[in-house]
DSSP file (Angstrom, degrees, kcal/mol; ACC not computed):
  #  RESIDUE AA STRUCTURE BP1 BP2  ACC     N-H-->O    O-->H-N    N-H-->O    O-->H-N    TCO  KAPPA ALPHA  PHI   PSI    X-CA   Y-CA   Z-CA
    1    1 A M              0   0    0      0, 0.0     2,-0.1     0, 0.0     0, 0.0   0.000 360.0 360.0 360.0 137.8  111.6  117.1   92.1
    2    2 A S     >  -     0   0    0      1,-0.1     4,-2.1    56,-0.0     5,-0.1  -0.396 360.0-113.8 -83.0 164.1  114.2  117.6   94.8
    3    3 A L  H  > S+     0   0    0      1,-0.2     4,-2.5     2,-0.2     5,-0.2   0.874 117.6  56.5 -64.2 -37.5  115.2  114.9   97.3
    4    4 A D  H  > S+     0   0    0      1,-0.2     4,-2.1     2,-0.2    -1,-0.2   0.908 108.0  47.5 -60.5 -42.0  113.7  117.0  100.1
    5    5 A A  H  > S+     0   0    0      2,-0.2     4,-2.1     1,-0.2    -1,-0.2   0.898 111.4  50.5 -66.1 -40.3  110.4  117.0   98.3
    6    6 A A  H  X S+     0   0    0     -4,-2.1     4,-2.4     2,-0.2    -2,-0.2   0.881 110.0  50.3 -65.6 -38.2  110.6  113.3   97.7
    7    7 A L  H  X S+     0   0    0     -4,-2.5     4,-2.7     2,-0.2    16,-0.2   0.889 108.5  53.3 -65.1 -38.9  111.3  112.7  101.4
    8    8 A G  H  X S+     0   0    0     -4,-2.1     4,-1.8     2,-0.2    -2,-0.2   0.906 110.5  46.3 -61.6 -42.6  108.3  114.9  102.3
    9    9 A E  H  X S+     0   0    0     -4,-2.1     4,-2.1     2,-0.2    -2,-0.2   0.908 112.1  50.8 -66.4 -42.3  106.1  112.7  100.1
   10   10 A L  H  X S+     0   0    0     -4,-2.4     4,-2.2     1,-0.2    -2,-0.2   0.930 111.7  47.2 -61.1 -45.6  107.5  109.5  101.5
   11   11 A N  H  X S+     0   0    0     -4,-2.7     4,-2.4     1,-0.2    -1,-0.2   0.837 109.0  54.7 -67.0 -32.3  107.0  110.7  105.1
   12   12 A A  H  X S+     0   0    0     -4,-1.8     4,-2.5    -5,-0.2    -1,-0.2   0.896 108.7  48.9 -65.7 -39.7  103.4  111.8  104.2
   13   13 A R  H  X S+     0   0    0     -4,-2.1     4,-1.8     2,-0.2    -2,-0.2   0.913 111.2  49.6 -64.7 -42.3  102.7  108.3  103.0
   14   14 A L  H  <>S+     0   0    0     -4,-2.2     5,-2.5     2,-0.2     4,-0.2   0.926 112.8  46.8 -61.7 -44.5  104.1  106.8  106.1
   15   15 A K  H ><5S+     0   0    0     -4,-2.4     3,-1.5     1,-0.2    -2,-0.2   0.916 111.3  50.8 -64.6 -43.1  102.0  109.1  108.3
   16   16 A A  H 3<5S+     0   0    0     -4,-2.5    -1,-0.2     1,-0.3    -2,-0.2   0.818 108.1  54.4 -63.7 -30.5   98.9  108.4  106.3
   17   17 A G  T 3<5S-     0   0    0     -4,-1.8    -1,-0.3    -5,-0.2    -2,-0.2   0.434 119.3-110.8 -83.4   0.4   99.6  104.6  106.7
   18   18 A G  T < 5 +     0   0    0     -3,-1.5     2,-0.3     1,-0.3    -3,-0.2   0.623  65.3 150.8  81.9  12.8   99.7  105.0  110.4
   19   19 A H      < -     0   0    0     -5,-2.5     2,-0.4    -6,-0.2    -1,-0.3  -0.634  40.9-146.8 -80.3 134.9  103.5  104.3  110.7
   20   20 A R        +     0   0    0     -2,-0.3    15,-0.7    48,-0.1     2,-0.3  -0.282  69.3  71.6-101.0  48.4  105.0  106.0  113.6
   21   21 A C  E     -A   34   0A   0     -2,-0.4     2,-0.3    13,-0.2    13,-0.2  -0.954  59.1-154.0-149.8 167.3  108.4  106.7  112.1
   22   22 A S  E     -A   33   0A   0     11,-2.2    11,-2.8    -2,-0.3     2,-0.5  -0.937  18.2-120.1-141.4 164.4  109.9  109.0  109.4
   23   23 A V  E     -A   32   0A   0     -2,-0.3     2,-0.3   -16,-0.2     9,-0.2  -0.918  32.5-176.4-108.6 132.1  112.9  109.0  107.1
   24   24 A E  E     -A   31   0A   0      7,-2.9     7,-2.6    -2,-0.5     2,-0.6  -0.886  25.1-126.2-125.4 156.5  115.4  111.8  107.4
   25   25 A Q  E     -A   30   0A   0     -2,-0.3     2,-0.5     5,-0.2     5,-0.2  -0.916  22.7-175.7-100.7 126.3  118.5  112.9  105.5
   26   26 A R  E >   -A   29   0A   0      3,-2.6     3,-1.9    -2,-0.6     2,-0.3  -0.951  64.7 -54.9-122.8 108.0  121.6  113.3  107.7
   27   27 A K  T 3  S-     0   0    0     -2,-0.5     0, 0.0     1,-0.3     0, 0.0  -0.461 122.8 -18.0  56.3-116.0  124.5  114.6  105.6
   28   28 A A  T 3  S+     0   0    0     -2,-0.3    28,-2.1    -3,-0.1     2,-0.3   0.136 125.5  77.0-105.6  20.4  124.8  112.1  102.7
   29   29 A S  E <  S-AB  26  55A   0     -3,-1.9    -3,-2.6    26,-0.3     2,-0.4  -0.850  71.1-125.4-128.4 162.3  122.8  109.2  104.4
   30   30 A L  E     -AB  25  54A   0     24,-2.1    22,-1.4    -2,-0.3    24,-0.6  -0.891  29.2-179.0-105.7 139.8  119.2  108.3  105.1
   31   31 A V  E     -AB  24  51A   0     -7,-2.6    -7,-2.9    -2,-0.4     2,-0.4  -0.941  25.2-124.1-132.6 154.8  118.1  107.4  108.7
   32   32 A L  E     -AB  23  50A   0     18,-2.6    18,-2.8    -2,-0.3     2,-0.5  -0.788  21.2-158.4 -93.1 144.1  114.9  106.3  110.3
   33   33 A R  E     +AB  22  49A   0    -11,-2.8   -11,-2.2    -2,-0.4     2,-0.3  -0.992  27.6 144.0-125.0 124.8  113.6  108.5  113.2
   34   34 A A  E     -AB  21  48A   0     14,-2.3    14,-3.3    -2,-0.5     2,-0.7  -0.986  52.7-106.7-154.8 158.5  111.1  106.9  115.6
   35   35 A T  E     + B   0  47A   0    -15,-0.7     2,-0.3    -2,-0.3    12,-0.2  -0.844  53.0 166.1 -90.5 118.2  110.1  106.8  119.3
   36   36 A L  E     - B   0  46A   0     10,-2.5    10,-2.7    -2,-0.7     2,-0.2  -0.834  43.7 -79.6-131.3 164.7  111.4  103.5  120.6
   37   37 A V  E     - B   0  45A   0     -2,-0.3     2,-0.3     8,-0.2     8,-0.3  -0.448  52.3-113.9 -64.4 134.5  111.9  101.8  124.0
   38   38 A D        -     0   0    0      6,-2.7     6,-0.2     3,-0.6     3,-0.2  -0.562  16.6-145.0 -73.0 128.8  115.1  103.0  125.6
   39   39 A R  S    S+     0   0    0     -2,-0.3    -1,-0.1     1,-0.2    -2,-0.0   0.875  98.9  47.0 -63.4 -38.0  117.7  100.1  125.8
   40   40 A S  S    S+     0   0    0      1,-0.3    -1,-0.2     2,-0.1    -2,-0.0   0.746 128.1  24.3 -78.8 -22.4  119.1  101.3  129.1
   41   41 A D    >   -     0   0    0     -3,-0.2     3,-2.4     3,-0.2    -3,-0.6  -0.720  66.4-171.4-142.9  88.6  115.7  101.8  130.7
   42   42 A P  T 3  S+     0   0    0      0, 0.0    -3,-0.1     0, 0.0    -1,-0.1   0.600  81.5  69.9 -60.7 -11.0  112.9   99.7  129.1
   43   43 A S  T 3  S+     0   0    0     -6,-0.1     2,-0.3     2,-0.0    -6,-0.0   0.558  98.6  57.6 -82.7  -6.0  110.3  101.5  131.1
   44   44 A T    <   -     0   0    0     -3,-2.4    -6,-2.7    -6,-0.2     2,-0.3  -0.841  68.7-147.0-122.1 159.8  110.8  104.7  129.0
   45   45 A K  E     -B   37   0A   0     -2,-0.3     2,-0.3    -8,-0.3    -8,-0.2  -0.907  16.8-178.9-120.0 152.2  110.7  105.6  125.4
   46   46 A R  E     -B   36   0A   0    -10,-2.7   -10,-2.5    -2,-0.3     2,-0.4  -0.989  36.2 -96.9-148.5 157.5  112.8  108.1  123.5
   47   47 A R  E     +B   35   0A   0     -2,-0.3     2,-0.3   -12,-0.2   -12,-0.3  -0.603  51.4 179.8 -74.8 125.6  113.1  109.6  120.0
   48   48 A Q  E     -B   34   0A   0    -14,-3.3   -14,-2.3    -2,-0.4     2,-0.4  -0.923  26.8-136.5-132.1 153.4  116.0  107.7  118.3
   49   49 A R  E     -B   33   0A   0     -2,-0.3     2,-0.5   -16,-0.2   -16,-0.2  -0.910  16.4-160.6-106.5 137.4  117.7  107.7  114.9
   50   50 A I  E     -B   32   0A   0    -18,-2.8   -18,-2.6    -2,-0.4     2,-0.2  -0.972  17.0-131.5-121.2 119.1  118.5  104.4  113.2
   51   51 A S  E     -B   31   0A   0     -2,-0.5   -20,-0.2   -20,-0.2    -2,-0.0  -0.479  16.3-169.8 -69.0 133.8  121.1  104.4  110.5
   52   52 A L  E     -     0   0A   0    -22,-1.4    -1,-0.1    -2,-0.2   -21,-0.1   0.578  33.3-127.8 -97.9 -13.3  120.0  102.5  107.4
   53   53 A G  E     +     0   0A   0    -23,-0.4   -22,-0.1     1,-0.3    -2,-0.1   0.780  66.8 130.8  69.3  25.8  123.4  102.4  105.7
   54   54 A L  E     -B   30   0A   0    -24,-0.6   -24,-2.1     6,-0.0    -1,-0.3  -0.898  59.6-120.0-113.7 140.4  121.8  103.9  102.6
   55   55 A P  E     -B   29   0A   0      0, 0.0     2,-2.0     0, 0.0   -26,-0.3  -0.434  35.1-104.5 -71.9 153.4  123.0  106.9  100.6
   56   56 A A  S    S+     0   0    0    -28,-2.1     2,-0.3    -2,-0.1   -27,-0.1  -0.552  76.6 124.9 -80.4  79.1  120.7  109.9  100.3
   57   57 A T  S >> S-     0   0    0     -2,-2.0     3,-0.7     1,-0.1     4,-0.6  -0.891  74.6-111.2-132.4 162.9  119.6  109.3   96.7
   58   58 A F  G >4 S+     0   0    0     -2,-0.3     3,-1.0     1,-0.2     4,-0.5   0.872 117.1  58.9 -60.4 -37.0  116.3  108.8   94.9
   59   59 A A  G 34 S+     0   0    0      1,-0.2     4,-0.4     2,-0.1     3,-0.3   0.777 103.0  52.8 -65.4 -26.5  117.2  105.2   94.3
   60   60 A S  G <> S+     0   0    0     -3,-0.7     4,-2.3     1,-0.2    -1,-0.2   0.609  86.2  83.6 -84.9 -12.7  117.5  104.5   98.1
   61   61 A L  H <X S+     0   0    0     -3,-1.0     4,-2.3    -4,-0.6    -1,-0.2   0.873  87.9  52.3 -62.5 -38.3  114.1  106.0   99.0
   62   62 A A  H  > S+     0   0    0     -4,-0.5     4,-2.1    -3,-0.3    -1,-0.2   0.910 111.0  47.6 -64.4 -41.7  112.2  102.7   98.2
   63   63 A D  H  > S+     0   0    0     -4,-0.4     4,-2.2     2,-0.2    -2,-0.2   0.897 111.2  51.4 -64.7 -40.2  114.6  100.7  100.4
   64   64 A A  H  X S+     0   0    0     -4,-2.3     4,-1.9     2,-0.2    -2,-0.2   0.892 109.2  50.3 -64.1 -39.6  114.2  103.3  103.2
   65   65 A E  H  X S+     0   0    0     -4,-2.3     4,-2.2     2,-0.2    -1,-0.2   0.906 109.2  51.5 -65.7 -40.9  110.4  103.1  103.0
   66   66 A D  H  X S+     0   0    0     -4,-2.1     4,-2.2     1,-0.2    -2,-0.2   0.910 109.8  49.7 -60.2 -42.4  110.6   99.3  103.2
   67   67 A Q  H  X S+     0   0    0     -4,-2.2     4,-2.5     2,-0.2    -1,-0.2   0.861 108.4  53.2 -65.8 -35.7  112.7   99.6  106.3
   68   68 A A  H  X S+     0   0    0     -4,-1.9     4,-2.1     2,-0.2    -1,-0.2   0.905 109.3  48.6 -65.2 -41.6  110.2  102.0  107.8
   69   69 A H  H  X S+     0   0    0     -4,-2.2     4,-2.4     2,-0.2    -2,-0.2   0.914 111.9  49.7 -62.8 -42.9  107.4   99.5  107.2
   70   70 A L  H  X S+     0   0    0     -4,-2.2     4,-2.6     1,-0.2     5,-0.2   0.916 109.9  50.1 -63.2 -44.4  109.4   96.7  108.8
   71   71 A L  H  X S+     0   0    0     -4,-2.5     4,-2.4     1,-0.2    -1,-0.2   0.905 110.8  50.1 -61.2 -41.8  110.3   98.8  111.9
   72   72 A S  H  X S+     0   0    0     -4,-2.1     4,-2.4     2,-0.2    -2,-0.2   0.923 110.8  49.1 -62.9 -44.6  106.6   99.7  112.3
   73   73 A R  H  X S+     0   0    0     -4,-2.4     4,-2.3     1,-0.2    -2,-0.2   0.932 113.3  46.1 -60.4 -46.9  105.6   96.0  112.0
   74   74 A R  H  X S+     0   0    0     -4,-2.6     4,-2.4     1,-0.2    -1,-0.2   0.881 111.8  51.9 -65.2 -37.7  108.2   95.0  114.6
   75   75 A S  H  X S+     0   0    0     -4,-2.4     4,-2.4    -5,-0.2    -1,-0.2   0.903 110.0  48.6 -65.2 -41.5  107.2   97.8  116.9
   76   76 A E  H  X S+     0   0    0     -4,-2.4     4,-2.5     2,-0.2     5,-0.2   0.907 111.7  49.6 -65.0 -41.9  103.6   96.8  116.8
   77   77 A E  H  X S+     0   0    0     -4,-2.3     4,-2.0     1,-0.2    -2,-0.2   0.911 111.7  48.6 -62.3 -42.3  104.5   93.1  117.5
   78   78 A H  H  X S+     0   0    0     -4,-2.4     4,-2.2     2,-0.2    -2,-0.2   0.909 111.7  49.5 -65.3 -42.2  106.6   94.1  120.4
   79   79 A T  H  X S+     0   0    0     -4,-2.4     4,-2.3     1,-0.2    -2,-0.2   0.922 112.2  46.7 -63.7 -45.2  103.9   96.4  121.8
   80   80 A S  H  X S+     0   0    0     -4,-2.5     4,-1.8     1,-0.2    -1,-0.2   0.855 111.1  53.2 -66.6 -33.1  101.2   93.6  121.6
   81   81 A E  H  X S+     0   0    0     -4,-2.0     4,-0.7    -5,-0.2    -1,-0.2   0.909 110.3  47.2 -66.3 -41.9  103.6   91.1  123.1
   82   82 A L  H >< S+     0   0    0     -4,-2.2     3,-0.7     1,-0.2    -2,-0.2   0.886 110.4  52.7 -66.3 -38.8  104.2   93.5  126.1
   83   83 A Q  H >< S+     0   0    0     -4,-2.3     3,-1.4     1,-0.2    -1,-0.2   0.858 104.2  55.7 -66.6 -34.9  100.4   94.1  126.5
   84   84 A S  H 3< S+     0   0    0     -4,-1.8    -1,-0.2     1,-0.3    -2,-0.2   0.701 110.8  45.9 -71.1 -18.0   99.7   90.3  126.6
   85   85 A H  T << S+     0   0    0     -4,-0.7    -1,-0.3    -3,-0.7    -2,-0.2   0.111  85.3 134.9-108.2  20.6  102.2   90.0  129.5
   86   86 A S    <   -     0   0    0     -3,-1.4     2,-1.0     1,-0.1    -3,-0.1  -0.290  59.6-123.2 -71.3 156.3  100.9   93.0  131.5
   87   87 A F              0   0    0      1,-0.2    -1,-0.1    -2,-0.0    -2,-0.1  -0.747 360.0 360.0-102.0  86.1  100.3   92.8  135.2
   88   88 A I              0   0    0     -2,-1.0    -1,-0.2     0, 0.0    -2,-0.0   0.408 360.0 360.0 -98.2 360.0   96.7   93.8  135.6
């Protein structure tokens, strides 16, 4: 199995699990790609890449998947925190 195929399977698992991010290969590294709140304008969101500092190898895929789960959890916590402080 190629690394591209393994990344495809990993991203399919993330999508099936309801995680709103994906893992990509950029040159010889793995990155997370997700829509996140823009740091310069918190009222908007934009698609961003987050460097994981992991080489693009089969051995790194499990770590990348763990980081994707962590990002999803933190994003959900942040969203629920913002909703609880909404001005209705």
